[in-house]
Every structure is written in C-alpha cells, then in structure tokens.
C-alpha positions in Angstrom: 149.8 149.6 130.2 152.9 148.0 129.2 154.0 150.8 126.6 153.1 153.5 129.6 154.8 151.8 132.4 157.7 149.2 131.4 160.9 150.2 132.5 162.3 150.1 128.8 160.7 151.9 125.9 158.9 149.2 123.8 157.4 149.8 120.3 154.1 148.6 119.2 155.9 146.1 116.5 157.8 144.7 119.5 154.5 143.7 121.3 152.7 142.7 118.1 155.6 140.1 117.0 155.7 139.0 120.7 151.7 138.9 120.8 151.7 136.6 117.3 154.7 134.5 118.6 152.9 133.6 121.5 149.7 132.8 119.7 151.5 130.5 117.3 153.5 128.7 120.0 150.3 128.0 121.7 149.1 125.8 119.0 151.6 122.5 118.8 155.2 121.9 119.2 155.7 122.0 115.4 154.3 125.3 115.0 156.6 128.5 115.1 156.5 132.2 114.3 159.3 133.7 112.0 160.3 137.0 112.3 161.6 138.6 108.8 165.2 137.6 109.8 164.5 134.1 110.6 162.2 133.7 107.6 164.8 134.6 105.2 167.2 132.3 106.9 164.7 129.5 106.7 164.2 130.4 102.7 168.2 130.2 102.1 168.3 126.9 103.6 165.4 125.3 101.8 165.8 126.9 98.5 169.4 125.8 98.0 170.6 129.4 96.4 171.5 132.5 98.3 173.4 135.5 97.5 176.8 135.6 99.3 180.4 134.7 99.2 179.9 131.1 99.5 181.6 129.8 102.6 180.2 127.3 105.2 181.5 128.5 108.9 181.2 127.1 112.5 182.3 128.3 115.8 184.9 126.1 117.1 186.7 127.1 120.6 185.2 130.4 120.7 186.2 131.4 117.0 184.1 131.5 113.9 186.1 129.1 111.5 185.6 128.4 107.8 184.3 124.6 107.3 184.5 124.7 104.0 184.2 127.0 100.8 181.6 126.2 98.5 183.1 124.9 95.0 183.0 127.7 92.7 182.0 130.6 95.0 183.5 133.8 95.2 185.4 132.5 98.3 186.5 129.5 96.7 187.9 131.1 93.6 189.6 133.7 95.7 191.7 131.1 97.8 189.7 131.0 101.2 190.4 127.8 102.6 189.1 125.4 105.3 190.2 126.0 108.6 190.7 129.8 108.1 189.6 131.9 111.1 187.3 134.9 110.2 188.6 138.0 111.9 186.8 140.8 110.3 183.9 141.8 107.9 184.2 145.0 106.3 186.4 146.2 108.9 184.4 145.2 111.7 185.6 142.4 114.0 184.0 139.0 114.1 182.7 138.2 117.9 182.6 134.9 119.5 179.3 133.6 120.0 177.7 135.7 117.2 177.7 133.0 114.2 174.5 134.1 113.0 175.5 137.8 113.0 178.9 137.0 110.7 176.8 134.9 108.4 174.4 137.6 108.0 176.9 140.2 107.4 178.6 138.2 104.8 175.1 138.0 102.5 174.2 140.7 100.6 172.9 141.7 96.8 174.4 140.0 94.1 177.3 142.2 92.6 177.8 143.8 95.9 181.4 143.9 97.6 182.4 142.6 101.1 186.2 142.4 102.5 186.8 139.4 104.9 190.4 139.3 106.9 191.3 135.7 107.9 193.9 134.0 110.0 195.5 131.1 108.7 197.8 128.3 110.3 201.3 129.2 109.2 200.7 132.7 107.9 202.4 135.2 110.1 200.0 138.2 109.0 196.0 138.0 108.7 195.0 137.7 104.8 192.6 140.0 103.2 190.1 139.3 100.5 188.2 141.5 98.6 185.0 139.4 97.2 182.1 140.1 95.1 178.9 138.6 96.3 177.3 136.4 93.6 174.4 133.5 93.7 175.6 130.7 95.7 174.3 126.9 95.0 174.2 125.0 98.3 174.8 121.5 97.1 173.3 118.9 99.3 174.3 115.7 97.4 177.9 114.3 97.3 178.9 111.3 95.3 181.8 109.0 94.2 182.5 105.8 92.3 183.1 102.4 94.4 184.9 99.4 93.0 182.9 96.9 91.2 180.5 99.4 89.5 178.9 100.5 92.7 178.2 104.1 93.4 178.1 106.1 96.8 175.8 109.2 97.4 175.6 111.2 100.5 172.7 113.7 101.1 173.4 116.0 103.9 169.8 117.4 103.9 166.9 118.2 101.8 166.3 121.4 99.9 164.3 122.5 96.8 167.5 121.7 94.5 168.3 118.1 96.1 166.3 115.9 93.7 167.8 117.7 90.6 171.2 117.6 92.1 170.8 113.8 92.9 169.5 113.2 89.2 172.7 115.0 88.1 175.1 112.9 90.3 173.4 109.5 89.6 173.9 110.4 85.5 177.4 111.0 86.3 177.9 107.7 88.2 176.3 105.9 85.5 177.8 107.7 82.4 180.0 104.7 81.4 177.9 101.8 82.5 174.7 101.2 84.6 175.6 100.8 88.3 175.4 97.2 89.9 174.3 99.1 93.3 174.2 102.2 95.4 175.0 103.2 98.6 172.8 105.8 99.7 174.0 107.4 103.0 171.7 109.5 105.2 173.6 109.6 108.2 173.2 112.8 110.2 170.5 114.3 107.8 168.1 116.3 109.7 165.3 116.4 106.9 164.2 119.5 105.4 161.7 120.1 102.6 159.2 117.3 102.6 158.6 117.4 98.9 162.2 117.0 98.2 162.5 114.0 100.4 159.4 112.6 98.8 160.8 113.2 95.3 164.0 111.4 96.3 162.1 108.4 97.6 160.4 108.2 94.2 163.4 107.9 92.2 164.1 104.4 93.9 160.4 103.0 94.8 158.4 101.4 91.8 155.3 101.5 93.4 153.4 102.2 96.7 152.3 105.3 98.7 155.4 107.2 99.9 153.5 109.7 102.2 
C-alpha cells in the first residue's frame, strides 16, 4: 500500500531498513540498528584505524574547522594546521551543518588522492593541499612527565588500540626510572570498547573481578 499510494517513490530497501530499525529500537534504549554508513563510522571509531588524510574537524560558528592534524598523517606532513577552515574537498564546497558529509568525503582507499582547500588566518588567499590517503592511527592516549618522577596519562576514549597505546606510553614514561606515581585523566572520556576499558583497568588492578 505504501509503495502504491505514498506521495513520493520509496524503494523496497528503504522500507526494509526502516522496518528493521523499528524492530531493533523497540527492544531497549541500548539497542540500535546501523545502516552501512553508520556501521562504517562505528568501525572506524572503535578500531583506531581508518583510511584518510588524518585531521580531526569540528563545526564552529557555522564553519568546518580543523581541530588538529593527527601526528604523522598526510595532512600533518603537508602542513595543515589547527584552526584552518575547510572550504573545499575535491572542488566541491564544504557546507555548514554537514560535518559528517565532509568527514566521509575525506576518507577513501589507501593511496587515492584528495584535494583540500582551506582558509587560514593571516593568509590573503585560500591554501590548497593535494594529499594521498593513508592508514591513519587514531591515538587515544597522551602522556607527559611531571616533576618528582610522576607521570600524566590522558585517555580520550577507548578503542581497540587503546591498551597497546597505553603500554607504549607507560614504557616511555618509565624509560629512565620507575614512576613514583601516575595521574590517569579520564575527564570527558565518553567510553567506547568495553574490552579495551577492561584491559586498561587490568593494567592497574592486582586482583578482583573487573566486570
């Protein structure tokens, strides 16, 4: 009846996806159906790796702005800076309110090319960057040494790579001498992969059930 009578044309696939979405949503608040695009976004956020140019972007004052280039990524090597305003991707303008679209357009196969045009404060003309996509490692762990043989470690969220990254950071902090203590900063951490959080907890707990 919907296919025959609805004011706009709808495909069987659209109706199937909507039906499955409704079934899963009826189970409990923690169950959700992911379409292929949403699933790929989740896979990227939990795996810690994706193929792209390596910049974190956010929407600020109606513009898509570079928060930071990921260290060692194609964008970082090419000179993209925090604060740059993303204007074009492969000749197509970047529209306000379409952050997810901009992120998706910058991703692609390893070795493929993408051209970015950015605006930068102090530069009279937009800057152009021709980048080759590569495998980007999203680092969730940052650390620094504090006075008195103390260390500081911040975990921004938990993905599959977090436990390994934490181990590397702790080894680096203790390269010269064991730490007297450690500040583990989880402020603003929204969670992520449960198994990774358990493995991180296991690094610090001697005994007892974690979950």
